[in-house]
C-alpha positions in Angstrom: 62.6 73.7 110.9 64.5 75.2 108.4 63.7 74.6 104.9 66.3 73.2 103.1 67.1 76.0 100.5 67.6 78.9 103.8 70.3 76.5 105.0 72.0 76.8 102.0 71.9 80.2 101.7 73.0 80.8 105.1 75.5 78.1 104.6 76.5 80.0 101.6 76.4 83.4 103.3 78.8 82.0 105.9 81.3 81.0 103.7 81.1 84.6 101.6 81.6 85.8 105.6 85.1 83.8 106.0 86.6 84.5 102.8 85.9 88.8 103.7 88.1 90.9 105.8 88.5 94.0 107.2 90.1 97.5 105.6 92.2 97.7 109.3 94.9 95.6 108.2 95.4 97.0 105.2 95.7 100.2 105.5 97.6 100.1 108.5 100.1 97.5 107.0 99.5 100.0 103.5 100.7 103.0 105.2 104.0 101.3 106.2 105.2 100.1 102.9 104.5 104.0 101.6 106.1 105.7 104.4 108.9 103.8 104.1 109.3 104.2 100.4 109.2 108.0 100.8 111.3 108.6 103.1 114.5 105.8 101.2 113.6 108.1 97.9 116.0 111.1 100.4 118.8 108.4 100.2 119.6 108.3 96.6 120.3 112.4 97.1 124.5 112.0 98.0 126.4 114.1 99.6 127.7 116.6 97.7 131.6 116.3 97.4 133.5 119.8 99.0 137.2 119.0 99.2 138.5 121.1 96.8 135.5 122.6 94.7 132.9 124.5 95.4 129.0 123.5 97.7 127.6 125.7 96.0 128.7 124.5 92.4 128.3 120.8 93.9 124.2 121.5 95.3 123.4 122.6 92.1 125.1 119.6 90.1 122.5 117.6 92.1 119.5 119.0 90.6 118.9 114.9 88.7 118.5 113.9 92.3 116.4 116.8 93.4 114.0 116.8 90.3 113.9 112.5 90.4 113.3 113.7 94.2 110.7 115.8 93.9 108.8 113.2 91.2 108.5 109.7 93.0 107.4 112.2 96.4 104.8 113.6 94.6 103.9 110.0 93.3 103.9 108.6 96.8 101.8 111.0 98.1 99.2 111.8 95.6 99.4 107.0 95.8 98.9 107.5 99.2 95.4 110.5 99.3 93.9 108.6 96.8 94.7 105.1 98.4 93.1 106.8 102.3 90.3 108.3 99.7 89.5 104.7 98.5 89.5 102.8 101.7 87.6 105.4 102.9 84.8 104.0 100.9 85.3 100.4 101.4 83.3 98.0 104.1 85.4 94.4 103.4 87.6 93.2 101.2 88.1 90.4 98.8 90.6 88.8 97.2 91.2 90.1 94.7 90.8 93.4 96.2 93.6 92.2 97.8 96.3 91.2 95.1 95.4 94.7 93.2 96.8 96.1 97.1 99.5 94.3 96.8 100.4 95.4 93.3 100.0 98.8 94.1 102.2 98.6 97.1 104.8 96.6 95.3 104.7 99.1 92.6 105.3 101.8 95.7 108.2 99.3 96.9 109.8 99.6 93.8 109.8 103.5 93.0 113.1 104.3 94.7 115.3 102.3 92.4 113.3 104.1 88.9 114.1 106.7 90.9 117.7 106.0 91.4 118.9 105.6 87.9 116.6 108.5 86.8 118.6 110.7 88.8 121.5 108.4 87.3 121.7 109.3 83.8 119.9 112.1 83.6 122.1 114.4 84.2 124.6 113.1 81.2 121.5 112.7 78.0 121.7 110.9 75.3 120.1 107.2 75.3 121.2 106.2 79.0 118.7 109.7 80.2 115.7 108.6 77.5 115.8 105.0 79.1 115.8 106.2 82.5 112.8 108.6 81.5 110.8 105.8 79.5 112.1 103.5 82.6 110.1 105.8 85.0 107.1 106.4 83.2 106.4 102.2 82.7 106.2 102.1 87.0 103.3 104.9 86.3 102.0 102.2 84.6 102.0 99.8 86.5 100.5 102.1 89.5 98.1 102.8 86.8 97.5 99.1 86.1 97.1 97.8 89.7 94.3 101.0 90.8 92.9 99.3 88.4 92.4 96.1 89.4 91.3 97.1 92.7 88.4 98.9 90.6 87.8 95.3 89.0 87.5 93.8 92.1 84.4 96.4 93.3 82.6 96.1 90.5 83.1 92.0 90.1 81.2 92.1 94.3 80.1 96.6 94.9 78.9 94.9 97.7 82.9 95.4 99.7 81.8 98.7 98.6 79.9 100.9 101.8 76.2 101.9 101.6 76.3 104.7 98.5 78.0 103.1 96.0 77.9 101.0 93.5 79.1 98.8 90.2 78.4 101.6 88.1 80.6 103.9 89.9 83.0 101.3 90.4 82.9 101.4 86.1 83.7 105.5 86.0 86.9 104.8 87.7 87.7 102.2 85.9 88.1 103.9 83.7 90.3 105.7 84.8 92.6 103.6 85.2 92.6 102.6 82.2 93.4 106.5 80.9 96.0 106.7 83.4 97.5 103.4 82.1 97.8 104.3 78.8 98.8 107.5 79.6 102.0 106.9 81.5 102.5 104.1 78.9 102.4 107.0 75.9 104.4 109.0 78.9 107.1 106.8 78.3 107.8 106.4 75.0 107.5 110.5 74.6 110.9 109.9 77.0 112.4 107.9 74.4 112.8 110.7 72.4 112.1 114.0 74.5 113.0 113.4 78.2 112.5 116.8 79.0 108.9 116.8 77.8 108.3 113.0 79.1 109.3 114.4 83.0 107.0 117.0 82.7 104.0 115.4 81.4 104.9 112.8 84.3 103.6 115.1 86.6 101.3 116.7 85.3 99.6 113.2 84.9 100.5 112.7 88.7 98.4 115.9 89.9 96.1 115.8 87.4 95.0 112.4 88.8 95.0 113.2 91.9 93.1 115.8 91.3 89.9 114.2 89.6 90.6 111.4 91.9 89.4 113.8 94.9 86.7 115.5 92.9 85.6 112.3 92.4 84.9 111.6 95.7 83.8 114.6 96.8 81.2 114.6 93.9 79.7 111.4 94.8 79.4 112.6 98.4 77.5 115.7 96.9 
């Protein structure tokens, strides 16, 4: 005969299991969104006008589009690498982790728009170029905020992890997301003053985040 407490415990465990989902579909869906977003970026590079003009001059005149494309391609690439390594550590997902992942995909899918805005206004200079650069940086902050939500889900319920990771690990990673959020907001503010410097700092921040995330993953397995 089962003890009432054990029946309650078994019921709670089964109820919790019904709220958790496998990561396979989420990873496949996320990969699809990122693949589409990274493909759409190139559509913002318009064909050069060659009628009565010099092709070399027209091609070099598209440097803002090249720069915006490179920055956004790098951004999506780093997010994909970090996302892949993130889910290598995840056993199952709850509602908050799903929400954080959707917020990240929202930022990724939205990225072609600020990329187009940046490419269109960067060459013009002036206030519009500054606003476009700041807008681009704010989208970077949104990406960092999404990572923070995802790590908070794991801090709240470390059982979502694969064996070998715990709440302390999630707390350290969530702090890195907070730092990223602040850094991208500062870059956005700098963009209102010095657009070129802000874009350079943005690229450094993206590469730095990708490097530290990869390095932390390797060290955690050492």
